[in-house]
Structure formats: C-alpha cells, structure tokens
C-alpha positions in Angstrom: 68.2 -58.0 113.0 65.3 -57.5 111.0 64.2 -60.4 108.6 62.8 -59.6 105.0 59.3 -60.9 104.6 58.8 -62.7 101.2 55.3 -63.0 99.4 53.2 -65.2 101.3 51.7 -68.6 99.8 48.4 -68.1 101.6 45.5 -67.6 99.4 44.0 -64.0 99.6 40.2 -63.3 99.6 38.4 -62.4 96.2 36.8 -59.1 96.4 33.4 -60.2 94.8 32.9 -56.6 93.6 36.0 -56.4 91.6 35.5 -56.6 87.8 36.7 -59.6 86.3 38.4 -59.9 83.0 35.4 -61.5 81.1 35.7 -62.4 77.2 32.7 -61.7 75.3 32.3 -65.4 74.7 32.0 -66.0 78.3 28.9 -63.9 78.6 27.0 -66.4 76.5 26.7 -69.3 79.2 25.6 -67.2 82.1 22.2 -65.8 83.3 18.8 -66.7 84.3 15.8 -67.7 82.4 13.4 -66.9 85.1 11.3 -64.5 83.1 9.2 -63.5 86.3 12.5 -62.7 88.2 13.7 -60.5 85.1 10.3 -58.6 85.1 10.1 -58.1 88.9 13.8 -56.9 89.1 12.9 -53.6 87.7 9.3 -53.4 87.9 9.2 -49.7 87.1 11.2 -50.1 83.7 9.6 -53.2 82.7 6.0 -51.9 83.4 6.3 -49.1 81.1 7.0 -51.3 78.2 4.4 -53.9 79.1 1.9 -51.0 79.3 2.9 -49.6 75.7 2.4 -52.8 73.9 -0.8 -53.4 75.8 -2.0 -49.9 74.7 -0.7 -50.3 71.1 -2.6 -53.7 70.6 -5.7 -52.6 72.3 -6.0 -49.6 69.9 -5.1 -51.8 66.9 -7.8 -53.8 67.9 -10.4 -51.3 68.5 -9.6 -49.0 65.5 -9.8 -52.3 63.1 -5.9 -51.9 62.5 -6.2 -48.3 61.5 -3.7 -47.1 64.3 -1.1 -49.1 62.9 -1.4 -48.1 59.2 1.6 -46.5 57.7 -0.3 -43.1 57.1 -1.2 -42.8 60.9 2.2 -44.2 62.1 3.9 -41.3 60.1 1.2 -38.8 61.8 2.1 -39.8 65.2 5.7 -39.3 64.7 4.9 -35.6 63.1 2.2 -34.9 65.6 4.0 -35.6 68.7 7.8 -35.0 68.0 7.9 -31.7 69.6 6.1 -33.1 72.9 9.0 -35.9 72.8 11.6 -33.3 72.2 10.2 -31.3 75.5 10.1 -34.6 77.4 13.8 -35.2 77.0 14.7 -32.1 78.9 11.8 -32.4 81.1 13.3 -35.8 82.4 16.5 -34.5 83.3 15.0 -31.7 84.9 12.8 -34.1 87.1 15.8 -36.4 87.7 17.6 -33.4 89.4 14.4 -33.0 91.6 13.0 -29.9 89.7 10.1 -29.1 87.7 9.6 -26.6 84.5 6.2 -25.3 84.2 7.5 -22.8 81.6 8.2 -24.9 78.8 4.9 -24.3 76.7 5.3 -20.5 76.8 9.0 -20.9 75.5 7.9 -22.8 72.9 5.4 -20.0 71.8 7.9 -17.1 72.3 10.8 -19.0 70.4 8.1 -19.9 67.5 7.1 -16.4 67.4 10.6 -15.0 67.1 11.5 -17.2 64.2 8.1 -16.1 62.6 8.7 -12.3 63.0 12.3 -13.0 61.3 11.1 -15.2 58.5 7.8 -14.2 57.6 7.7 -10.2 58.5 11.3 -9.6 57.8 11.6 -11.8 54.9 14.9 -13.6 56.5 16.3 -16.9 55.3 14.7 -20.0 57.3 18.2 -20.9 58.9 18.1 -17.2 60.7 14.6 -18.1 62.2 16.1 -21.3 63.5 19.2 -19.6 65.1 17.4 -16.7 66.7 14.7 -19.2 68.0 17.6 -21.4 69.8 19.6 -18.0 71.1 16.2 -16.9 72.5 15.8 -20.4 74.4 19.4 -20.5 75.6 18.9 -17.1 77.2 15.5 -18.0 78.7 17.2 -21.2 80.3 20.2 -19.1 81.5 17.5 -16.8 83.0 15.6 -19.5 84.8 19.0 -21.4 85.8 20.2 -18.0 87.4 17.5 -17.6 89.8 17.3 -21.3 90.5 20.9 -22.0 90.9 22.3 -19.0 92.3 19.6 -17.1 94.0 17.9 -20.4 95.4 14.4 -19.8 94.5 12.4 -22.9 93.9 12.1 -24.0 90.3 8.3 -24.4 90.5 8.1 -20.7 91.5 10.9 -19.4 88.9 9.2 -21.4 85.9 5.4 -20.4 86.9 6.5 -17.0 87.1 8.4 -17.7 83.3 5.2 -19.1 82.0 3.4 -16.0 82.7 6.3 -13.6 81.5 6.9 -15.4 78.5 3.3 -15.8 77.4 3.1 -12.4 77.7 6.1 -11.8 75.8 4.8 -13.6 73.1 1.8 -11.5 72.7 4.2 -8.5 72.4 6.3 -10.0 69.8 3.4 -11.1 67.5 1.3 -7.9 68.3 -1.4 -10.2 69.3 -2.0 -11.5 66.1 -0.8 -14.7 64.3 1.8 -14.9 61.7 1.8 -17.3 58.5 2.8 -18.9 56.3 6.6 -20.1 56.6 8.8 -20.4 53.4 8.7 -24.1 52.2 12.1 -24.8 53.6 11.2 -23.8 57.0 8.2 -25.9 56.6 10.4 -29.3 55.8 11.7 -29.4 59.2 8.8 -30.8 60.8 6.8 -31.9 57.5 9.5 -33.0 54.9 10.5 -36.4 54.1 13.6 -38.4 52.6 12.0 -40.4 49.9 13.6 -41.9 46.9 17.4 -41.4 48.0 18.3 -45.1 47.2 15.4 -46.2 45.2 13.0 -49.0 46.2 10.0 -50.9 44.8 7.0 -49.5 46.7 9.2 -48.6 49.6 12.0 -46.2 50.5 15.2 -48.2 50.6 16.8 -45.5 52.6 14.8 -45.5 55.4 14.9 -49.2 55.6 18.8 -49.2 55.5 18.7 -46.4 58.4 16.7 -48.6 60.7 18.8 -51.6 60.0 22.2 -49.6 61.0 20.1 -48.6 64.2 19.1 -52.6 65.0 22.8 -53.5 64.6 23.9 -50.5 66.6 21.3 -51.4 69.4 22.3 -55.3 69.2 25.8 -54.4 69.8 25.3 -52.0 72.4 23.3 -54.4 74.3 25.9 -57.0 73.9 28.5 -54.9 75.4 26.1 -54.0 78.4 25.6 -57.6 78.8 29.5 -58.6 79.1 30.0 -55.2 81.3 27.3 -56.7 83.8 28.8 -60.1 83.9 32.3 -58.8 84.6 31.0 -57.0 87.8 28.9 -60.1 88.6 25.5 -58.1 88.1 22.4 -60.5 87.1 21.8 -60.8 83.4 19.1 -62.9 81.5 20.2 -66.1 79.9 21.6 -65.8 76.6 18.7 -67.5 74.7 16.5 -64.8 76.3 18.8 -62.1 75.8 18.6 -63.1 71.7 14.9 -63.3 71.9 15.0 -59.7 73.6 17.3 -58.4 70.6 15.0 -60.4 67.9 11.7 -59.0 69.3 13.0 -55.2 69.3 14.4 -55.6 65.9 11.1 -57.1 64.8 9.1 -54.2 66.1 11.6 -51.4 64.8 11.8 -53.0 61.5 7.9 -53.2 61.4 7.7 -49.6 62.3 10.4 -48.7 59.5 8.6 -50.6 56.9 5.5 -48.7 57.8 7.1 -45.4 57.3 9.0 -46.6 54.1 5.7 -47.4 52.3 4.3 -44.3 53.4 6.0 -41.2 52.8 9.5 -42.2 53.7 11.7 -41.0 56.4 10.8 -37.6 58.1 13.0 -35.2 58.8 11.7 -34.6 62.3 12.4 -38.1 63.3 16.0 -37.7 62.4 16.3 -34.8 64.7 14.6 -36.7 67.5 16.8 -39.9 67.1 20.0 -37.5 67.3 18.5 -35.9 70.3 17.9 -39.3 72.0 21.1 -40.9 71.3 23.0 -37.6 72.4 21.0 -37.3 75.7 21.1 -41.1 76.4 24.7 -40.7 76.4 25.1 -37.5 78.5 22.8 -38.8 81.1 24.3 -42.3 81.3 28.1 -42.1 80.4 29.2 -38.4 81.3 30.1 -36.8 84.6 27.6 -34.0 84.3 24.8 -36.8 83.8 25.8 -38.7 86.8 26.0 -35.3 88.8 22.4 -34.8 88.0 21.1 -38.3 89.2 23.3 -37.6 92.3 21.6 -34.2 92.9 18.1 -35.8 92.6 19.0 -38.9 94.6 20.8 -36.9 97.7 21.4 -33.3 97.4 23.5 -33.2 100.8 25.6 -36.4 99.5 26.2 -34.8 96.2 27.2 -31.5 97.8 29.5 -33.1 100.4 31.1 -35.1 97.5 32.2 -32.1 95.7 29.6 -31.7 92.9 29.1 -28.1 91.9 25.3 -28.1 92.6 24.8 -24.5 91.4 26.7 -24.9 88.4 24.9 -28.3 87.4 21.4 -26.8 88.2 22.3 -23.8 86.0 23.2 -25.9 83.0 19.9 -28.1 83.6 18.0 -25.0 82.9 19.9 -23.9 80.2 19.5 -27.1 78.5 15.8 -27.2 78.8 15.5 -23.7 77.3 17.7 -25.0 74.4 15.4 -28.1 73.9 12.1 -26.1 74.3 13.4 -23.8 71.4 14.1 -26.7 69.2 10.3 -27.8 70.1 9.3 -24.3 69.4 11.1 -24.4 65.8 9.4 -27.9 65.3 6.0 -26.8 66.3 6.0 -23.5 64.3 7.2 -25.6 61.2 4.6 -28.0 61.7 1.6 -25.5 62.2 3.2 -23.3 59.5 3.1 -20.1 61.5 3.3 -18.7 65.0 -0.1 -18.0 67.0 -0.1 -16.2 70.5 -1.7 -19.7 72.2 0.6 -21.9 71.0 2.3 -24.1 73.4 -0.7 -24.3 75.5 -0.7 -27.4 78.1 2.8 -28.6 76.4 4.4 -28.5 79.7 1.8 -30.9 81.1 2.3 -33.3 78.3 6.1 -33.2 78.9 5.7 -34.0 82.7 3.3 -36.6 82.1 5.4 -38.3 79.6 8.5 -38.2 82.2 6.4 -39.5 85.1 4.5 -42.1 82.9 8.2 -43.1 81.5 9.3 -44.0 85.1 10.7 -41.0 86.5 10.4 -40.6 90.2 8.6 -37.7 91.9 11.3 -37.2 94.4 14.0 -37.2 91.7 17.1 -39.2 91.0 15.4 -41.8 88.9 14.5 -41.7 85.2 15.5 -42.5 81.8 15.6 -40.4 78.2 14.3 -43.7 76.8 11.4 -44.1 79.7 10.5 -40.6 78.8 10.2 -41.5 75.1 8.2 -44.4 75.5 6.0 -42.5 78.0 5.3 -39.8 75.6 4.6 -42.5 73.0 2.1 -44.2 75.1 0.0 -40.8 75.8 0.6 -40.2 71.9 -1.0 -43.6 71.0 -3.6 -43.2 73.5 -4.7 -39.8 72.2 -4.4 -40.7 68.5 -6.5 -44.1 69.2 -9.3 -42.2 71.0 -9.3 -39.6 67.9 -9.6 -42.1 65.6 -12.5 -43.8 67.6 -14.0 -40.4 67.7 -13.9 -40.0 71.5 -14.8 -36.6 73.0 -11.8 -34.5 74.0 -13.2 -34.1 77.5 -13.0 -37.7 77.9 -9.6 -38.0 76.5 -8.2 -35.5 79.1 -10.0 -37.5 81.9 -8.1 -40.9 80.6 -4.8 -38.9 80.2 -5.2 -37.6 83.8 -6.0 -41.2 85.3 -3.0 -42.6 83.2 -0.7 -40.1 84.9 -2.2 -40.7 88.2 -1.8 -44.4 88.1 1.9 -43.9 86.9 2.7 -42.2 90.0 0.8 -44.4 92.2 2.8 -47.2 90.6 6.1 -45.2 91.6 5.0 -44.9 94.9 4.2 -48.6 95.0 7.6 -49.5 93.9 9.3 -47.6 96.6 7.4 -49.0 99.6 7.8 -52.4 97.9 11.8 -51.8 97.5 11.5 -50.4 101.3 9.6 -53.4 102.8 11.9 -56.1 100.9 15.0 -54.8 102.6 
C-alpha cells in the first residue's frame, strides 16, 4: 500500500542567484562605500569617464576657460555631431566583431544624393533627406549581403565599399561641389530652438528639456539600483549613489546653461539625443541587442543557442548604412553643400570613438554611451588643441597615441581579469 507524502517541514536551500522581492525603500540601506572598489570593479568604464573629466579640466586651464565658454561648447556640439552619430553605429558593428571602413564614403555619397535633388533639381529639403536615407539603407543592405550571406569578412567588404562609393560620389557630383542648400535644409545642423518659452538672458526651453532629462536619468538609475539589489549584485552605498546623481545633474545642467545662454538648443543635439536614447534601449533591452553581444562575445555559442547570426549581421550593416546616411545629411547641412572629398577619415574618427569609449577589439564589449564619451573626448582634445593653435600634424599624432593607449588599456584589463580568476 502506497503512502502519500505530504509537504516536508525541512528548510529548503535558498538559491542565491534567484531574484528577491525588493521594495524600492530596501535599496536605500545597502551597498558599499569603498570608492576604490567601485572604480576598479569595471575599470574599462570608469577609466573613460575619469579621462574625459581630466581632459576637459586640462584644456579649460590651458585655454584660460575659453574651451568651456557658451559659444565654444555650442561649436563642439555642431562640429562633432556627425562623428558621434557614426560612432553609435560603429560601436554596434564592433561589438559584433566586425569593422566598417566605408562610412566616410557613405557620408559623401548620401550627402551628394541630397545635394543633387535639393540644389540641382530644386526639390524640397525633405525629399533630399529621404533620398539620402534610402541610399544609406541600400548601401547597408549591400554590405550586409556580402558579409552575412556570402561570408566575406567585413574588413574586405567595407574596404571595397569605401573605394566603390567614393567613386560613386564623384560620378553623382560630376566631380564638382554643389552649394548652397536651401535655408530649411541648413537648419538641420545649424538651426536652434531659442525663445520658445522665453527667458531673461537664457533660453528657458533648453533648461526645461535638460531638467526633464536629469529627472529621467535619476529615475532610470534608481530602477537599475533596485534591480541589481534584487539579484544580489553589488551596488554603491546610497549616499554615494545620491552623490553620483548630483554630480551628473550638476554637469548636465551646467552644459545646459551654457547652451541656453549662447544660441539655445541645437536641432542636431535633439537628433543626437534621440538616437542615443533609442540605441541605448536597443542594445541593452531588446533581443536584437543581446544577440549582437552574444555574436561578438562567442560566435560558436551564439550559433548553438539558436541566434540567427546571418540575419543579425545583415541588419547590423543595414543599421550602419542608415546612421551613415543620417550623418551625411547632418554633415552636408553643416557644410551647406556637397563636396567630392566629404567624409574623408570619418571612419577613423568613428572607430577611434568606439575603442576609446571602451569597446573591445575582439568584440562582445562596448556601449553606446561609452562611444559617445569617447567621441566627445576626441572632440574636446581636437577643439582644445585648435584653440591653442597647435599644428594639425601634432593633433593627429596626439589622437593616434590616445587611440593606442585606449586599446592597450583594454588589453591590460583582459589580462588583469584573467589573472584574477
């Protein structure tokens, strides 16, 4: 006769990795106050932020504060926005273990397409923008086909694309420059929102937008903290957490005030901010983003896990073509025309931004925010050296050394992580 077994009263072992129900208030009293531990826990991430602060402070001192003036900060945003847009796409390409050498030529050919329609054929500005974006998507699909479905390495495909689309730019423009664009097209990269809500000596709308951004950032960081506590992951103590939010808020609002007292909120900064938010979500909170990291981290494991590697690689390059087209529209708007030599070396600046921002040479590591900080670091260095009147040759040497040190730092981190296991 079988006997039924009721529930046992013996205590069950608790799974340390299982999530716990943590109330938001419970996240206030946990965490470490050891700043050294917090900095060294992810040295790659903390290092780029520290380096950025040091570079900004250094050039503020060397230029007598000119580098932090409202006019100069606005110029940095306008001058390097297209490089930052390229860096968003480039870091995704690099995370997946690829590289794209063609983006400078794609910037040129998409800008040329827009110029021919708007300047030569008198089409509305938005027709030129849509045509440029369409050309960028087609070029991305072209690269994605050869990389994903034919299996040719991205380095070779995009090197061929760099030559192919540079030649196509010359054909489209008939080897001559076209200018100027209509005023509406020029506002894409050079327009400002100023006076929408008034303000006494500053643009109130710009301040309001950044206040909303700071509140959203604080809320997002608190939710992330609660989630990390729920999964027993290390977090900073609550006072340090608050201090981090306060410091970030102070820096952001100081930046906002400089813009508000200059010419207001640049339209191109709005475009860039939307792209950063969208791609930050895509890379961190979507299946596609996780698959990109999986492919770059361990291709064999990703394939065995059911990731459709060919499809993901294809869309990675379609996305890069789209962002290169956005950068092409912004650059042609900024330069008020299209030139056969437009976009030269843009791919190198975008790649440098990604690597300086913490992307790994072998793939699987990198963030959109890190690439933005890396791009800004290069931009602040270039701008600061220009203000100091340093020769262009010296500027190139300095940027090359910074890129080399960033990659060396990545190699050091990997060796350090390997030796600590």
